[in-house]
C-alpha positions as CSV (number, residue, x, y, z in Angstrom):
1,X,0.0,0.0,0.0
2,X,1.4,3.4,-1.0
3,X,0.5,6.7,0.6
4,X,1.7,9.8,-1.2
5,X,2.2,13.2,0.3
6,X,3.5,16.0,-2.0
7,X,4.8,19.4,-1.1
8,X,7.5,21.8,-1.9
9,X,10.2,22.8,0.6
10,X,13.4,24.6,0.7
11,X,16.9,24.3,2.1
12,X,19.8,26.7,2.6
13,X,22.9,26.2,0.6
14,X,25.8,24.5,2.4
15,X,28.3,25.4,-0.1
16,X,31.4,23.2,-0.3
17,X,34.3,23.4,2.1
18,X,34.5,26.6,4.0
19,X,37.2,27.6,6.5
20,X,36.5,26.3,10.0
21,X,35.7,29.3,12.1
22,X,38.1,29.8,15.0
23,X,35.6,31.3,17.4
24,X,33.8,28.0,18.2
25,X,35.8,25.4,20.0
26,X,35.4,22.6,22.6
27,X,35.2,24.1,26.0
28,X,37.4,22.8,28.8
29,X,35.8,19.8,30.5
30,X,35.2,21.6,33.7
31,X,32.9,24.2,32.0
32,X,30.9,21.4,30.4
33,X,29.8,19.6,33.6
34,X,26.2,20.1,34.4
35,X,26.3,17.9,37.5
36,X,26.0,20.0,40.6
37,X,25.7,17.3,43.3
38,X,28.2,17.4,46.1
39,X,30.0,14.1,46.6
40,X,31.3,12.9,50.0
41,X,35.0,13.5,50.6
42,X,37.4,10.8,49.3
43,X,38.3,8.0,51.6
44,X,42.1,7.8,51.8
45,X,43.0,5.5,54.6
46,X,39.5,4.9,55.9
47,X,37.9,1.9,55.3
48,X,6.7,9.7,27.3
49,X,4.4,7.7,25.4
50,X,3.8,11.2,23.9
51,X,6.9,13.4,23.7
52,X,6.3,17.0,24.6
53,X,8.7,19.6,23.3
54,X,7.6,23.0,24.7
55,X,10.3,25.6,25.1
56,X,9.9,25.5,28.9
57,X,10.8,21.8,29.1
58,X,13.8,21.3,31.5
59,X,17.1,20.1,30.1
60,X,16.6,16.8,31.9
61,X,13.1,15.7,33.0
62,X,12.9,15.2,36.8
63,X,14.1,11.7,37.7
64,X,12.1,9.4,40.0
65,X,13.1,9.5,43.6
66,X,15.5,6.7,44.6
67,X,17.6,5.7,47.5
68,X,21.3,4.8,47.6
69,X,21.6,1.0,47.8
70,X,24.6,-1.1,48.6
71,X,25.8,-3.5,45.9
72,X,28.1,-5.4,48.2
73,X,27.3,-6.6,51.7
74,X,30.9,-7.1,52.7
75,X,30.4,-10.8,53.2
76,X,29.0,-12.5,50.1
77,X,28.8,-12.1,46.3
78,X,25.0,-11.9,46.3
79,X,24.0,-9.9,43.3
80,X,27.3,-10.6,41.4
81,X,28.5,-13.2,38.9
82,X,31.6,-14.1,37.0
83,X,30.7,-14.8,33.3
84,X,34.2,-16.2,32.6
85,X,35.6,-19.6,33.0
86,X,38.6,-18.2,34.9
87,X,39.3,-15.7,37.6
88,X,39.7,-15.9,41.4
89,X,37.3,-14.0,43.6
90,X,37.8,-13.6,47.4
91,X,36.0,-11.6,50.1
92,X,38.4,-10.5,52.8
93,X,37.9,-7.8,55.4
94,X,34.9,-6.3,53.6
95,X,36.7,-6.1,50.3
96,X,36.3,-7.9,47.0
97,X,39.7,-9.1,45.7
98,X,40.2,-10.2,42.2
99,X,43.2,-12.3,41.0
100,X,43.9,-13.8,37.6
101,X,46.4,-14.4,34.9
102,X,44.2,-13.0,32.1
103,X,41.5,-10.4,31.9
104,X,38.1,-10.9,33.4
105,X,35.2,-8.9,35.0
106,X,33.0,-9.5,37.9
107,X,29.5,-8.2,36.9
108,X,26.2,-7.4,38.6
109,X,23.4,-9.8,38.0
110,X,21.1,-6.8,37.4
111,X,21.0,-4.6,34.4
112,X,20.9,-0.9,35.2
113,X,19.6,2.0,33.1
114,X,20.0,5.5,34.4
115,X,21.9,5.6,37.7
116,X,24.7,7.0,39.9
117,X,27.3,4.6,41.1
118,X,30.0,5.0,43.6
119,X,32.9,2.6,44.4
120,X,36.4,2.5,45.6
121,X,39.3,0.6,44.2
122,X,43.0,0.1,45.1
123,X,45.6,-1.0,42.7
124,X,48.6,-3.2,43.6
125,X,52.2,-2.1,43.3
126,X,53.9,-2.7,40.0
127,X,52.3,-3.1,36.6
128,X,48.5,-2.8,36.9
129,X,45.4,-1.6,35.3
130,X,41.7,-1.8,36.2
131,X,38.5,0.1,36.2
132,X,34.7,0.0,36.6
133,X,32.4,-0.9,33.8
134,X,29.4,1.3,33.2
135,X,26.5,-0.3,31.3
136,X,28.7,-3.3,30.4
137,X,27.4,-5.8,27.9
138,X,27.9,-9.4,29.0
139,X,28.4,-12.6,27.0
140,X,30.0,-15.9,28.0
141,X,33.8,-15.1,28.5
142,X,33.3,-11.6,27.2
143,X,32.3,-8.2,28.7
144,X,32.4,-5.1,26.5
145,X,31.2,-1.5,26.7
146,X,31.9,1.7,28.7
147,X,34.7,1.6,31.2
148,X,35.9,4.2,33.7
149,X,39.6,3.6,33.5
150,X,42.1,3.1,36.4
151,X,45.4,3.7,34.7
152,X,48.5,4.3,37.0
153,X,51.0,4.7,34.1
154,X,52.8,7.9,33.4
155,X,50.1,9.0,31.0
156,X,47.6,9.1,33.9
157,X,44.4,8.4,32.1
158,X,42.4,7.3,35.2
159,X,38.8,8.4,34.9
160,X,39.0,8.5,31.1
161,X,36.3,6.7,29.0
162,X,37.4,3.5,27.3
163,X,35.1,1.4,25.1
164,X,36.2,-2.1,26.1
165,X,36.1,-4.6,23.2
166,X,34.8,-2.1,20.6
167,X,36.0,1.5,19.8
168,X,38.9,1.7,22.4
169,X,39.5,5.2,23.8
170,X,36.7,7.6,23.5
171,X,38.0,10.1,26.1
172,X,41.6,9.7,26.9
173,X,42.8,12.4,29.3
174,X,45.5,13.6,27.0
175,X,46.3,17.3,27.7
176,X,43.8,17.4,30.6
177,X,46.1,18.0,33.6
178,X,43.5,18.5,36.3
179,X,41.7,15.3,35.4
180,X,45.0,13.4,35.1
181,X,46.0,14.5,38.7
182,X,42.9,13.1,40.3
183,X,44.0,9.5,40.7
184,X,46.5,8.5,43.4
185,X,47.8,5.0,43.0
186,X,49.1,4.8,46.6
187,X,45.7,4.9,48.2
188,X,42.0,4.0,47.8
189,X,40.4,6.0,44.9
190,X,36.7,6.7,44.9
191,X,34.9,6.7,41.5
192,X,31.5,8.2,40.9
193,X,29.8,7.3,37.6
194,X,26.6,9.0,36.5
195,X,24.7,7.7,33.5
196,X,21.5,9.5,32.4
197,X,20.2,8.9,28.9
198,X,23.2,9.2,26.6
199,X,25.1,11.4,29.0
200,X,28.1,9.8,30.8
201,X,29.9,11.6,33.6
202,X,32.9,10.2,35.6
203,X,34.5,11.6,38.7
204,X,37.6,10.4,40.5
205,X,38.0,11.6,44.1
206,X,35.5,14.4,43.4
207,X,37.4,15.6,40.3
208,X,35.4,15.6,37.0
209,X,37.3,13.5,34.4
210,X,34.8,12.6,31.7
211,X,31.7,14.4,30.3
212,X,30.6,12.6,27.2
213,X,27.5,12.0,25.1
214,X,27.3,8.6,23.5
215,X,24.3,6.9,22.0
216,X,25.3,3.3,21.9
217,X,24.3,1.8,25.2
218,X,21.4,3.0,27.4
219,X,21.6,0.1,29.8
220,X,24.0,-2.6,31.0
221,X,25.7,-4.2,33.9
222,X,28.1,-2.6,36.5
223,X,31.4,-4.5,36.6
224,X,34.8,-4.7,38.3
225,X,37.8,-5.3,36.2
226,X,40.9,-7.4,36.5
227,X,43.1,-6.5,33.6
228,X,45.0,-9.9,33.6
229,X,48.3,-9.1,35.2
230,X,49.5,-12.4,36.7
231,X,49.6,-12.6,40.5
232,X,48.2,-9.1,40.8
233,X,45.3,-8.6,43.2
234,X,42.8,-5.8,42.7
235,X,40.7,-4.6,45.6
236,X,37.2,-3.1,45.6
237,X,34.9,-1.8,48.4
238,X,32.1,0.6,49.3
239,X,30.0,-0.2,46.2
240,X,26.7,1.7,46.0
241,X,24.1,2.6,43.3
242,X,21.2,5.1,43.1
243,X,18.8,4.3,40.3
244,X,17.5,7.3,38.3
245,X,14.9,5.8,36.0
246,X,15.6,5.2,32.4
247,X,15.4,6.7,28.9
248,X,14.3,5.2,25.7
249,X,13.8,6.2,22.0
250,X,10.4,7.5,21.2
251,X,9.3,8.0,17.5
252,X,8.7,11.5,16.1
253,X,8.0,9.7,12.9
254,X,8.4,6.1,11.6
255,X,6.5,3.9,9.1
256,X,3.4,3.7,11.4
257,X,3.2,7.5,12.0
258,X,3.9,8.3,8.4
259,X,0.9,6.2,7.4
260,X,-1.5,8.3,9.5
261,X,-3.8,11.0,8.2
262,X,-2.2,14.5,8.1
263,X,-3.7,17.6,9.8
264,X,-4.5,20.4,7.5
265,X,-1.4,22.5,6.8
266,X,1.1,19.8,7.7
267,X,3.2,17.7,5.3
268,X,3.6,14.7,7.7
269,X,2.3,14.6,11.3
270,X,3.9,17.4,13.3
271,X,5.8,19.0,10.3
272,X,5.2,21.8,7.8
273,X,7.1,22.7,4.7
274,X,8.4,25.7,2.9
275,X,10.5,26.3,-0.2
276,X,11.4,24.0,-3.1
277,X,11.8,20.2,-3.5
278,X,9.3,17.5,-3.1
279,X,8.5,15.3,0.0
280,X,6.7,12.0,-0.6
281,X,5.7,9.2,1.7
282,X,6.1,5.8,0.0
283,X,5.7,2.5,1.8
284,X,6.4,4.1,5.2
285,X,9.5,5.9,4.0
286,X,9.8,9.7,3.8
287,X,11.5,10.5,0.5
288,X,13.0,13.9,-0.3
289,X,13.7,14.8,-3.9
290,X,15.0,17.8,-5.8
291,X,16.0,18.4,-9.4
292,X,18.6,20.7,-11.0
293,X,16.1,21.3,-13.8
294,X,13.4,22.6,-11.5
295,X,15.4,25.8,-10.7
296,X,13.9,25.8,-7.2
297,X,15.2,27.3,-4.0
298,X,16.2,25.2,-1.0
299,X,13.4,23.5,0.9
300,X,12.7,22.9,4.6
301,X,10.5,20.4,6.4
302,X,10.2,21.8,9.9
303,X,8.6,20.8,13.2
304,X,5.6,22.5,14.6
305,X,7.1,22.3,18.0
306,X,10.0,24.1,19.6
307,X,12.8,22.2,21.3
308,X,15.3,23.2,23.9
309,X,17.7,20.4,25.0
310,X,17.2,17.0,23.3
311,X,18.8,14.1,21.6
312,X,17.5,12.8,18.2
313,X,18.3,9.7,16.2
314,X,17.8,9.9,12.4
315,X,17.9,6.8,10.2
316,X,18.4,7.8,6.5
317,X,20.0,6.7,3.2
318,X,21.4,9.0,0.6
319,X,22.1,8.8,-3.1
320,X,23.1,12.3,-4.3
321,X,22.9,16.0,-3.5
322,X,23.0,17.7,-0.1
323,X,20.6,17.5,2.9
324,X,20.8,18.2,6.6
325,X,19.2,18.1,10.0
326,X,18.7,21.5,11.7
327,X,18.6,22.0,15.5
328,X,17.0,24.9,17.5
329,X,16.5,26.9,14.3
330,X,14.3,29.7,13.1
331,X,12.1,29.4,10.0
332,X,12.2,32.7,8.0
333,X,10.1,34.2,5.3
334,X,13.0,35.0,3.0
335,X,15.4,32.6,1.3
336,X,17.0,30.4,2.4
337,X,13.9,30.1,4.8
338,X,16.0,29.1,7.8
339,X,18.5,30.4,10.3
340,X,20.4,28.0,12.5
341,X,22.8,25.2,12.8
342,X,22.5,22.0,10.7
343,X,24.2,18.7,10.9
344,X,25.3,17.8,7.4
345,X,23.7,14.9,5.6
346,X,25.4,14.0,2.3
347,X,27.9,11.5,0.9
348,X,31.0,13.7,1.4
349,X,33.7,13.9,4.0
350,X,31.7,16.7,5.7
351,X,28.8,14.4,6.7
352,X,27.9,15.0,10.4
353,X,29.7,18.3,10.5
354,X,28.0,21.5,11.8
355,X,27.2,24.3,9.4
356,X,25.5,27.5,10.5
357,X,23.2,28.9,7.9
358,X,22.7,32.6,8.2
359,X,25.8,32.8,10.4
360,X,29.4,31.7,10.4
361,X,29.2,28.8,7.9
362,X,31.2,25.8,9.1
363,X,31.6,25.8,12.8
364,X,32.8,22.2,13.4
365,X,34.0,19.9,10.7
366,X,34.1,16.1,11.2
367,X,36.9,14.9,13.6
368,X,37.7,18.6,14.4
369,X,38.6,17.4,18.0
370,X,41.1,14.8,16.9
371,X,44.4,16.6,17.3
372,X,43.3,18.4,20.5
373,X,41.8,15.4,22.3
374,X,43.9,12.4,21.1
375,X,47.7,11.8,21.2
376,X,49.3,11.0,17.8
377,X,49.5,7.3,18.4
378,X,45.7,7.0,18.9
379,X,44.5,9.1,16.0
380,X,44.6,6.4,13.3
381,X,42.2,4.3,15.4
382,X,39.7,7.1,15.3
383,X,40.2,7.7,11.6
384,X,39.6,4.0,11.0
385,X,36.3,4.2,12.9
386,X,35.4,7.2,10.8
387,X,36.1,5.4,7.6
388,X,33.9,2.5,8.8
389,X,31.1,4.9,9.8
390,X,31.0,6.7,6.5
391,X,30.9,3.4,4.7
392,X,27.7,2.6,6.6
393,X,29.1,-0.2,8.8
394,X,27.4,-0.2,12.2
395,X,29.6,-0.1,15.3
396,X,28.7,-3.7,16.3
397,X,29.1,-5.2,12.8
398,X,32.8,-4.8,12.1
399,X,32.9,-7.8,9.6
400,X,30.2,-6.4,7.4
401,X,31.0,-5.5,3.8
402,X,29.0,-2.3,3.1
403,X,27.7,-1.1,-0.1
404,X,29.6,1.8,-1.3
405,X,28.2,5.1,-0.1
406,X,28.0,7.7,-2.9
407,X,30.0,10.9,-2.8
408,X,28.0,14.0,-2.3
409,X,27.6,15.9,-5.6
410,X,25.3,18.4,-7.2
411,X,25.6,16.5,-10.5
412,X,23.4,13.7,-11.8
413,X,24.3,10.2,-10.5
414,X,23.4,6.7,-11.7
415,X,23.5,5.5,-8.1
416,X,20.2,4.0,-7.0
417,X,19.1,5.0,-3.5
418,X,17.9,1.4,-2.9
419,X,21.6,0.4,-3.2
420,X,22.7,2.8,-0.5
421,X,23.2,1.7,3.1
422,X,20.9,3.0,5.8
423,X,22.9,5.3,8.1
424,X,22.2,6.3,11.7
425,X,23.0,9.8,12.9
426,X,22.5,10.8,16.5
427,X,22.4,14.5,17.4
428,X,22.5,15.8,21.0
429,X,22.2,19.5,21.9
430,X,22.4,20.6,25.5
431,X,23.0,24.2,26.4
432,X,25.3,25.5,23.8
433,X,26.9,22.1,23.1
434,X,26.1,20.0,20.1
435,X,27.4,16.4,19.7
436,X,26.9,14.3,16.6
437,X,27.6,10.6,15.9
438,X,27.4,8.7,12.7
439,X,27.0,4.9,13.1
440,X,28.5,5.0,16.5
441,X,31.5,7.2,15.6
442,X,31.9,10.7,17.2
443,X,31.8,13.2,14.4
444,X,31.6,16.6,16.3
445,X,31.5,17.8,19.8
446,X,31.5,21.6,19.9
447,X,30.2,24.6,21.8
448,X,28.3,27.1,19.6
449,X,28.0,30.2,21.7
450,X,25.3,31.9,19.6
451,X,23.1,28.8,19.4
452,X,19.5,29.8,20.1
453,X,18.0,28.7,23.4
454,X,15.1,27.0,21.6
455,X,13.8,26.5,18.1
456,X,12.5,24.0,15.6
457,X,14.1,20.9,14.2
458,X,14.1,20.6,10.4
459,X,15.1,18.4,7.4
460,X,16.6,20.2,4.4
461,X,16.6,19.7,0.6
462,X,19.3,21.7,-1.2
463,X,17.9,23.5,-4.2
464,X,19.2,23.7,-7.8
465,X,20.7,20.2,-7.7
466,X,19.7,16.6,-8.2
467,X,19.0,15.2,-4.8
468,X,17.7,11.9,-3.4
469,X,17.5,11.2,0.3
470,X,15.2,8.8,2.3
471,X,14.3,9.0,6.0
472,X,13.1,5.8,7.7
473,X,12.6,7.2,11.2
474,X,13.3,10.2,13.5
475,X,13.3,9.5,17.3
476,X,13.8,11.5,20.4
477,X,15.5,10.1,23.5
478,X,13.0,10.6,26.3
479,X,12.6,9.5,30.0
480,X,10.2,6.7,30.6
481,X,7.3,7.9,32.7
């Protein structure tokens, strides 16, 4: 069954490569932390079914009340399990002690969603490495996912974010001296891990070390790591958790919603259009098309609601031309009909970058953070992930052989959109900070000082070119009520 909706819309030009503006940059990590809770002093020697989007919506919906609960009674391993066929676990003097000659994790029985965890660990003398898993994914003889690192080497990356068994370092503490100084290998170190939605925050001895948005895991196990150093014993104690509810993806549109009747004046439910191009719903897919022969301006498909802080997940495929996803933007009467920041959607190396229409132009190009945030010996790993992401290979499907993603062009192409891979872009905007991911790879993480406090979201069709882009779904990350 086919349901057709036709309209014309318009989209601002995102012309080619422009110089990256120097006024927008990543803020120091301390200025990005939104957490205002006061932690207890470190112990040294002491033992919506319907998503609302009004402009007055708080940055994070109020979380359900919860109490701090102990994860370890000091005597038994109730609530914990070892998914490995190796590893020695002892309970001595109110501590969990792990010993092994190869890596393993002790994990909670329970899966946690949004929560705040606290725990202490002490490393042995000599070569050692450990950490706490946050939202760990568990299989027989394998644990992977987010890890708050305990790294006593000279580089001092304790409290950094490592993606165990997948993408490796996401937030090494390279060139972050305050965070690097938080860990003291000669004493017990207290970690605090806060996970709310796709926002991960790590603290070591009250010092903020990681403030990161990542869309991959919204739930998982808490775990204690033994890195595998033979005869080394790792010690853990005072393990607590406070549950803070959960988040899940809620559809703004998908095949079901696109099949519904449309209110007068809307193109699809909750969206209006302006400018050139044609939007059509075919078999539950939103198709955007434009033609170089039509001589039309850019087109916009924009929300009837305003958004403040939010995270969106867009599933799309692309054949040719230039599109984009606008955040907190303003629809205008004059061409190009929009003013705001867009996340680039095309087949070029600029995909996922941030472009400000009616403003500075390019404010953050893909991997703009690389040289500032990663040491030279780690940059090739990130570049490899980026190549994988652009090719349409999902994070968890490293062995897949993707169909070739077409290069962005304003010229006619013989590429069929049905032969293009589906891509997943996640866009988070909180305060003045915008973070974009493509297929699990961080593309941009930038502060845009003149970003509007609220505005519409919008999809764009670039005028005066042959363009073909399909959207399967658009979702918002929302707290479960």
